[in-house]
C-alpha positions as CSV (number, residue, x, y, z in Angstrom):
1,X,107.1,109.5,69.9
2,X,108.1,106.2,71.4
3,X,108.9,103.3,69.1
4,X,108.5,100.8,71.9
5,X,105.7,98.3,71.4
6,X,103.0,98.6,74.1
7,X,102.7,95.6,76.3
8,X,99.6,94.6,78.1
9,X,99.7,93.3,81.7
10,X,97.4,90.7,83.1
11,X,95.3,92.0,86.0
12,X,93.0,90.1,88.4
13,X,89.6,90.6,89.9
14,X,87.9,88.9,92.9
15,X,86.4,86.1,90.8
16,X,89.8,85.3,89.3
17,X,91.6,84.4,92.5
18,X,91.3,82.2,95.6
19,X,92.8,82.3,99.1
20,X,94.7,79.1,100.0
21,X,94.4,77.7,103.6
22,X,97.7,76.6,105.1
23,X,98.9,74.3,107.8
24,X,97.5,76.2,110.7
25,X,94.0,77.1,111.7
26,X,92.6,79.1,114.6
27,X,89.3,79.8,116.3
28,X,87.4,82.7,114.7
29,X,86.8,84.1,118.2
30,X,90.5,84.8,118.4
31,X,90.6,86.9,115.2
32,X,91.2,90.6,115.5
33,X,89.9,92.8,112.6
34,X,90.5,96.4,113.8
35,X,91.1,99.1,111.2
36,X,93.3,101.9,112.5
37,X,93.0,105.3,110.8
38,X,94.9,108.1,112.5
39,X,94.4,107.6,116.2
40,X,91.0,105.9,115.8
41,X,90.4,102.1,115.8
42,X,87.3,100.7,114.1
43,X,86.2,97.2,115.2
44,X,84.6,96.7,111.8
45,X,87.0,97.4,108.8
46,X,84.1,98.2,106.5
47,X,83.3,101.8,105.7
48,X,80.0,102.9,104.0
49,X,80.8,104.9,100.8
50,X,80.0,108.6,100.5
51,X,77.0,108.2,98.3
52,X,73.7,109.9,98.9
53,X,71.7,106.6,98.7
54,X,74.0,105.0,101.3
55,X,74.7,107.5,104.1
56,X,72.7,110.3,105.7
57,X,73.1,111.5,109.3
58,X,71.0,108.7,110.8
59,X,72.9,106.0,108.8
60,X,76.2,107.5,110.0
61,X,75.2,107.3,113.6
62,X,73.9,103.7,113.2
63,X,77.1,102.6,111.6
64,X,79.1,104.2,114.3
65,X,77.2,102.3,117.0
66,X,78.1,99.0,115.3
67,X,81.9,99.8,115.2
68,X,81.9,100.9,111.6
69,X,81.4,104.4,110.0
70,X,79.9,106.0,107.0
71,X,81.1,108.8,104.7
72,X,78.7,111.8,104.3
73,X,78.9,113.4,100.9
74,X,79.2,117.2,101.3
75,X,78.3,117.8,97.7
76,X,75.1,115.8,97.7
77,X,71.5,115.9,98.7
78,X,72.2,116.3,102.4
79,X,73.9,119.7,101.8
80,X,71.5,121.0,99.1
81,X,68.2,120.3,100.8
82,X,67.2,120.6,104.5
83,X,64.3,118.2,104.1
84,X,65.5,115.3,102.0
85,X,62.6,112.7,102.2
86,X,60.7,114.0,99.2
87,X,63.9,114.2,97.1
88,X,64.7,110.5,97.7
89,X,61.1,109.6,97.0
90,X,61.1,111.3,93.7
91,X,64.4,109.6,92.6
92,X,63.1,106.1,93.7
93,X,59.9,106.5,91.8
94,X,61.2,108.1,88.5
95,X,61.1,106.1,85.3
96,X,64.4,104.6,84.1
97,X,64.7,106.8,81.1
98,X,64.0,110.0,83.1
99,X,65.9,109.4,86.3
100,X,69.3,110.7,85.2
101,X,67.9,114.0,84.0
102,X,65.9,114.3,87.2
103,X,69.0,113.8,89.3
104,X,70.9,116.4,87.2
105,X,68.1,118.9,88.0
106,X,68.1,117.9,91.7
107,X,71.9,118.3,92.0
108,X,71.9,121.6,90.2
109,X,70.6,123.4,93.3
110,X,73.4,125.3,95.1
111,X,75.0,123.8,98.1
112,X,74.0,125.5,101.4
113,X,77.3,125.6,103.4
114,X,75.4,126.0,106.6
115,X,74.1,122.5,106.1
116,X,77.6,121.2,106.2
117,X,78.0,122.3,109.8
118,X,74.5,121.2,110.6
119,X,74.9,117.6,109.4
120,X,78.2,117.2,111.2
121,X,76.7,118.6,114.4
122,X,73.7,116.2,114.1
123,X,76.0,113.2,113.7
124,X,78.3,114.2,116.6
125,X,75.4,115.2,118.9
126,X,73.9,111.7,118.4
127,X,77.2,110.1,119.4
128,X,78.3,109.2,115.8
129,X,81.6,109.5,114.0
130,X,81.6,112.3,111.5
131,X,83.5,111.3,108.3
132,X,82.7,113.5,105.3
133,X,83.9,113.8,101.7
134,X,84.4,116.4,99.0
135,X,85.9,116.5,95.6
136,X,89.3,118.2,95.2
137,X,87.7,121.2,93.5
138,X,85.6,122.1,96.6
139,X,87.8,120.7,99.4
140,X,89.6,124.1,100.0
141,X,86.2,125.6,100.7
142,X,84.5,122.8,102.6
143,X,87.4,121.5,104.7
144,X,87.7,124.6,107.0
145,X,83.9,124.6,107.5
146,X,84.1,120.9,108.4
147,X,87.0,121.4,110.8
148,X,85.2,124.2,112.6
149,X,82.1,122.0,113.0
150,X,84.2,119.3,114.7
151,X,84.5,116.7,111.9
152,X,86.4,113.5,112.8
153,X,87.7,112.5,109.3
154,X,87.9,114.3,105.9
155,X,87.9,112.4,102.6
156,X,89.1,113.9,99.4
157,X,87.6,111.8,96.7
158,X,87.3,111.7,92.9
159,X,87.3,109.1,90.2
160,X,91.2,109.4,90.0
161,X,93.3,111.3,92.6
162,X,96.9,112.1,92.1
163,X,99.4,114.2,94.1
164,X,100.4,116.0,90.9
165,X,97.4,117.5,89.1
166,X,98.1,119.6,86.0
167,X,95.8,122.5,85.7
168,X,95.6,126.1,84.4
169,X,94.9,127.2,88.0
170,X,97.8,128.2,90.1
171,X,95.8,127.7,93.2
172,X,94.7,124.1,92.9
173,X,94.4,121.7,95.9
174,X,97.7,120.9,97.5
175,X,97.4,117.9,99.7
176,X,100.4,118.6,101.9
177,X,98.9,122.0,102.7
178,X,95.5,120.5,103.4
179,X,97.1,118.0,105.8
180,X,98.9,120.8,107.7
181,X,95.8,123.0,107.8
182,X,93.5,120.2,109.1
183,X,95.9,119.4,112.0
184,X,95.0,116.3,113.9
185,X,92.0,115.5,111.7
186,X,92.9,112.4,109.5
187,X,92.8,112.9,105.8
188,X,91.9,110.1,103.4
189,X,92.3,110.4,99.6
190,X,91.3,108.5,96.6
191,X,90.9,106.9,94.3
192,X,93.9,105.3,92.8
193,X,95.1,102.0,91.6
194,X,98.8,102.6,90.8
195,X,102.0,102.1,92.8
196,X,103.7,105.3,91.8
197,X,100.6,107.4,92.3
198,X,100.2,105.8,95.8
199,X,103.7,106.6,96.8
200,X,103.3,110.2,95.8
201,X,100.0,110.5,97.7
202,X,101.6,108.9,100.8
203,X,104.4,111.4,100.7
204,X,101.9,114.2,101.1
205,X,101.2,113.0,104.7
206,X,97.7,111.7,104.2
207,X,96.3,109.0,106.6
208,X,94.5,106.7,104.3
209,X,94.3,105.7,100.6
210,X,91.1,104.6,98.8
211,X,91.8,102.1,96.0
212,X,89.6,101.4,93.0
213,X,88.5,103.1,89.7
214,X,85.1,102.2,88.4
215,X,84.4,98.8,90.1
216,X,81.2,100.0,91.9
217,X,77.8,98.6,90.9
218,X,76.4,102.0,90.2
219,X,79.5,103.4,88.5
220,X,80.0,103.5,84.7
221,X,83.5,105.1,84.5
222,X,84.9,102.0,83.0
223,X,82.4,102.0,80.2
224,X,82.3,105.8,79.7
225,X,86.0,106.5,80.1
226,X,87.6,103.1,79.5
227,X,89.8,103.4,82.6
228,X,90.3,101.2,85.6
229,X,92.0,98.1,87.0
230,X,90.6,95.0,88.6
231,X,90.4,95.3,92.3
232,X,92.7,92.4,93.4
233,X,95.6,93.7,91.3
234,X,94.9,97.3,92.3
235,X,95.0,96.3,96.0
236,X,98.2,94.3,95.6
237,X,99.9,97.1,93.8
238,X,98.9,99.9,96.2
239,X,99.5,97.9,99.3
240,X,103.0,97.2,98.1
241,X,103.5,101.0,97.9
242,X,102.2,101.2,101.5
243,X,104.7,98.6,102.7
244,X,107.6,100.3,100.9
245,X,106.6,103.7,102.3
246,X,106.4,102.1,105.8
247,X,109.8,100.6,105.6
248,X,111.2,104.0,104.4
249,X,109.4,106.3,106.9
250,X,108.0,104.1,109.8
251,X,104.5,105.5,109.1
252,X,101.9,102.9,108.3
253,X,99.0,104.2,106.2
254,X,96.0,102.0,105.7
255,X,94.9,100.9,102.2
256,X,91.1,100.8,101.8
257,X,89.7,98.9,98.8
258,X,86.7,100.8,97.5
259,X,84.0,99.2,95.4
260,X,83.1,95.9,93.7
261,X,82.7,94.0,97.0
262,X,79.4,92.1,97.2
263,X,80.1,89.1,99.4
264,X,82.1,87.9,102.3
265,X,84.4,86.1,99.9
266,X,85.1,89.4,98.1
267,X,85.8,91.1,101.4
268,X,88.2,88.4,102.5
269,X,90.0,88.5,99.1
270,X,90.4,92.3,99.3
271,X,91.9,92.1,102.8
272,X,94.1,89.1,101.9
273,X,95.3,91.1,98.9
274,X,96.7,93.7,101.2
275,X,93.8,96.0,102.1
276,X,93.4,97.1,105.7
277,X,89.7,97.8,105.2
278,X,87.1,98.2,102.5
279,X,84.6,100.7,101.4
280,X,81.3,99.4,100.1
281,X,78.1,101.0,98.7
282,X,75.5,98.7,97.2
283,X,75.3,96.2,100.2
284,X,74.7,99.1,102.6
285,X,72.2,100.7,100.2
286,X,70.2,97.5,100.4
287,X,69.7,97.8,104.1
288,X,66.4,99.0,105.7
289,X,68.3,101.9,107.3
290,X,69.7,103.3,104.1
291,X,68.2,106.6,102.8
292,X,67.9,105.6,99.1
293,X,64.7,103.6,99.5
294,X,66.0,100.5,97.8
295,X,68.0,102.4,95.1
296,X,71.6,103.3,94.7
297,X,73.4,105.6,92.3
298,X,77.0,106.7,91.7
299,X,78.4,110.0,92.7
300,X,79.0,111.0,89.1
301,X,75.5,110.0,87.9
302,X,74.1,113.6,88.0
303,X,77.2,115.1,86.2
304,X,75.7,117.7,83.8
305,X,78.0,117.0,80.9
306,X,79.3,113.4,81.2
307,X,77.2,111.2,83.6
308,X,79.2,108.2,84.8
309,X,76.8,106.3,86.8
310,X,73.3,104.8,86.9
311,X,70.5,104.2,89.3
312,X,70.6,100.6,90.5
313,X,67.7,98.8,92.2
314,X,69.0,96.9,95.2
315,X,65.9,96.6,97.3
316,X,65.8,96.8,101.1
317,X,66.4,93.2,102.0
318,X,68.2,93.3,105.4
319,X,69.2,95.3,108.4
320,X,72.6,96.8,109.1
321,X,73.2,94.3,111.8
322,X,72.4,91.3,109.7
323,X,74.5,92.6,106.8
324,X,77.5,93.0,109.1
325,X,77.0,90.3,111.8
326,X,74.1,88.1,110.9
327,X,72.3,86.0,111.8
328,X,71.5,84.9,108.3
329,X,69.7,82.1,106.4
330,X,71.3,83.2,103.0
331,X,73.9,80.9,101.5
332,X,75.3,83.4,98.9
333,X,77.6,85.3,101.2
334,X,75.8,88.6,101.1
335,X,75.0,88.8,104.8
336,X,77.2,88.4,108.0
337,X,80.2,89.9,106.2
338,X,82.2,90.0,109.4
339,X,81.5,86.4,110.2
340,X,82.8,85.5,106.8
341,X,85.9,87.5,107.2
342,X,86.8,86.1,110.6
343,X,86.1,82.5,109.5
344,X,88.2,83.0,106.4
345,X,91.1,84.4,108.4
346,X,90.8,81.7,111.1
347,X,90.8,79.0,108.4
348,X,94.1,80.3,107.2
349,X,95.6,80.6,110.7
350,X,95.6,84.5,110.7
351,X,94.6,86.2,113.9
352,X,95.2,89.8,112.6
353,X,94.7,91.6,109.3
354,X,98.5,92.0,109.0
355,X,98.9,88.2,109.3
356,X,96.2,87.7,106.7
357,X,98.1,89.9,104.2
358,X,100.8,87.1,104.1
359,X,98.4,84.3,103.3
360,X,99.0,82.6,100.0
361,X,96.6,83.5,97.0
362,X,96.4,81.8,93.7
363,X,94.9,82.6,90.3
364,X,91.8,80.4,90.0
365,X,89.2,81.6,87.5
366,X,87.1,78.5,88.0
367,X,87.0,78.7,91.8
368,X,83.3,79.7,91.8
369,X,82.2,77.2,89.2
370,X,84.2,74.1,89.9
371,X,81.8,71.3,91.0
372,X,78.9,73.8,91.1
373,X,76.9,72.6,88.1
374,X,73.7,72.1,90.2
375,X,73.9,75.5,91.8
376,X,74.5,77.2,88.4
377,X,71.6,75.4,86.8
378,X,69.3,76.4,89.6
């Protein structure tokens, strides 16, 4: 038993910090925002999260056509039901006090592994990028199927992912082995918030790290489990690990901040904190193209023993194009995310994401309220 007194560190979220413009500005049209994962470049460094209400095959294709991509959840509705329209309709129309038990029933149906191949085939046939996800427990089963079907990216995702998992099983998931078996297919893993854990994950040979524990609008891990770290601090810590690993090995692995991003300001702060890209759920769920019919729920919501999510009503208020590129008449930063990012970068004189990483940031909890009394009162 340690006799040392536990010390608490201060950690920062998006609303606690601000980006400081410097002595140089540039034209937003000169700004380059590419996200490179493996050998693929994405013009839009924004990935749609692997949640059923956010990404189906049609959504994945639409995102691909816009320079982005979406993660298809291989343990969700798309691989349990061939016809999903009625399922989404029942979830959208369920009473608040019944929806979690309904989803637990819906997700109790066995996964049809033939649908894994079918969904990947549908995305690829339509010209889309097939990025899929599974939890560590099922990755060993689903990854070979996805590889055979021609998947482009594979995401191993859980609430918290580490390279060292203590288990009674002697045949648990070994990330190094997975990387070798998947060959040229890039592997992304998450989620984490810690420097040491990130270093260990990077040493397994993965191609991307997802950062964030519990910040999503539909996730309740922070309330149920009491774990997490504010996203700015988590991004700074994990991106530092990325930089140290790069200096040591020469391999640059992108950091992707996952969750808690609602506005162009949040997006800009995540990138400035050190992220190479972001993953978002609720903003995509509120698009007309999203399968959730105006609702959004966390991946752990239907857990049979310890649900860690809730159904959130987000409406269907804009198109994918207006969310990412505008045009918009909204003044709250929830549309034209790419326009906001490029303007923020240009205002700070950064023409690349790498340059934006070096821009000064400050702790400024009043940044959103200073001088805004009339906005607040309205």
